[in-house]
N, C-alpha and C positions, 0 to 999 in steps of 0.2 A: 126791129122788122114786123116784131107783133103787130104795132100801133102800124103802120107806117106800106106794107109790102103787102100789094097785092097782085094780081093776075092781070100780066104784062108792064107790071115796073121793072124799069131799070135798073142792076146795080153793077157795083163794081166791088169786083176782088182783086186781092192780090197774090202769087203766091206763096206756100207753107214759108212760113219763120220758124225755125231750129234755134235754140238757146241753148239746151241743152243736150249738142250731139260726139258723134264720138271724137276725140281729138287727131290730126293727120298726120301732127309732128311725133305723137309718144311710139314707142316700141311695144308696150304692155300696156292691160288693163287690167282695171284690177275694179269688179263692177259692187255696189254694195248697196241692200236695197231691201227698208225695213215697211213690212205689210201692204200696204197700197204702192209707196214705191216701186214694187215692180212692176206694175205697168210703163214705163219710160225705159227701164232698165232692161224690161225680157224684147224687148227689139232690136235693141244694141247691141248685149248676148248673142243674139241669133245672126242680127250681122257679124261682126267678131267670127265668131264659125264660119259663116259661109267663105271669110277672107282668109280662115285657117292663119289669125291675128292669131300672138301671146295674149290669153286672157284668161281671166280666175272671176269667180260669181260668191260675191256671198249673201244668202237668202233667209233671214230672220223674219220668224212670224209666231205666233202664238201655238201653233199645231198644225199637221202638215192638212189635217180637214179643214181648216181654216186660211189657208195657203194659196191663193190665186195661181194662177196658171204652170203649176208644175210639173203637170201631162206634157205643156208644148217644150221642158227641158229633158226629158225622157233620155234625146236626139245627144245632147251634149252635158250628162250628168260625172260625167268624168272631170270637169270643170268648175262644177256646178258646189258648194256647203251649202246645205240647207239646216236653220241652228234652230230648234223649237225651242221656244223662253220656257212654256210648261211641261218641258222635260229636262231642260237643263239649267235656266236661268240666263239672266243676258247674258250674251257672249261677250270677253273682252276683244273689242274690233281691231284694236290696235296690234295682239297679239298673235289673232287669227289672221290677217291677210299679211303682214308685214314677212312671211316667207316666201308670197308672191311675188315682190318688190326684185324687180331683176332688170338687166339691159342697162341703159344707161338715160331711159325716158320713160318714166311711167305716168299713165293718167290714175286717176282715181278719182270715179264718179259715183256720185249718193244720191239718192235720193226715200225720200221715210222723213219719218217726227223730226224737226227742230232739235233735241239732243240728240239725236244721234249724229244725224248732218253736224251744228256743232261739236258736236265729240269727233268726229272723225278731222273734222278740220283745226280744233286745236293741237293732233294728233300727228298731222300730216303736213301741215299747208308750211310749217320752218325746214322742209326738206327737202333739199333744192331739186334729186330727181326724183322727186314726186310735185306731178299738179296733182291739185284736190279740183271739181268741179262737181258744182252741188245744183241741186234742184229743189227748189219749195212752193211746197202748195198754199202757204199762209202768211201773212206778211208779220216781219216781227217789228218796223222800223214804227215809232210816236213821230209826230211831228214837234218839233219844239218853239223856239224864240224867233223874234222876229230877224229880219236883216233885209236887207237889197240885194237888186239885182240889178244888169248891167247889160241892155240890147246894142253891143258891139254896129250890127248893121245897119238895126231902123233907129238906133238914138233912144234916149233915155234910160232914168235909171227909176224904178218900179219897186217902193216896199212891201215884203212879202210879209205878211202876219203870222204871228204863234200861230201855230194850228191850222195853215194855209198853206195846202201846197202851190207849191214855183208853175204848177201847172195849170188849177185856180185860178192863180192872178192872168198868167195869159191869158187863157182861156178869156176869162174876162177882157183884158184888152184887146180882143177879138184876132190875137194871135193863133193861129191852125197850130195844134201837134198831132202826131196820130197818135194813141193810147187802147189800153184791150183792160188791163187788170188795174193799176189806180194802185198797183202797190208793189212797185219796182221788185216786181217777180217776170214779168214777160219779156221786157224790152223794149217793146213793142215806140214808145217817147223817147228813144237814144234820144240827143241834143250833145253836139260838139260844144266842148267846156274851152274857152279859151283863157280865164283865169279865176286867182279865189282857190281858197283853203275851204273844202267842201265834206261834208259827211255824207257820203255819196248814197246809204240808208237803204239802195238796194239787194237783193241777193240774188244777184247775177256775179258771179266770180268762174275763175280761173279763166276760160277763152273767151270768154262772152262779153266783159266789158273793160276796155283800155281805156288810160290813165285821161286819154285828153276829151272823153264825154262823162257825161249822165243822164239821170232819168230825173224830167221833173215833177215827177210824181210823188217822187221821195227827198230827192233831195236837198241839205239844206248847210247853211254857211256854218263854218268854225271862229270861235270868238268875233261873231257880227260882221267877217270880213265881205268883201262883194265877189257875189258872183259874174263873171262876166259871160255870157251864151253869145255863141256865134248868130246870131236870128237877127 
C-alpha cells in the first residue's frame, strides 16, 4: 500500500478474521495472559463478563506499574488474579488455575511469551475436559528438508527444496494463495489437506485448526512423504 496506493485507488477488503476467539462449545473459560499477551485477552475477559459466563483471568507481569489495562479490569476484579513476578517470582500456573477448572468443558486461553504457552500446553493438553487455545506473536518453526507436494485438482508433483516454504513454491508456479504472516500464526493461507503425513508447524491450536487442513507457509512432510493438497 505504501508503494502503490494513492487517491482514487480501489482496494478490496474482506471481513475480519479471528483465529483466537471465545470457544462457543465450552461452559467455563480460563484466561492466562503474560505481559503484552493481555492485549487480546482483555477483550475476551470483558466479553465473557458481559455474557455472564463462568470465567477467570490470571494476568502475569513484572509489576502493577508495568502492566497494561489494569484500570479496564477494575469492574471485574473479583474474577482477576494479578501476579507480580518482581514480588512473588514466576507462578506455578497449573496450581493457580487448576482450581478454576469446573463443569464438563473448560476452554483455557493463553497468550504471552513462548515459554508460558509451551508450559500451559504441556500441563493441560492431555486433559479431556480442558481445551487449550493459544496465540503466539512469533514463529517457532524452522523449515526442514525437501519433499514433494501433489496438487490434486490442477495435477502434477512439485519438489519443495529444503529451507523453502510450500507457499513460496506454489507462488513461484503461479498459484495464488491468500497470506498474511507467512509464519504459521494468522491462519490466512489455510489450505485443504487430502493426504500425507505432515508436521503442521503452525501455532494455531485448539479450535483454530482441523486435521484436514494445513498452512503452506510452514507445513512440512514427515519422512519425505508426499503431501496432497486440494489445489
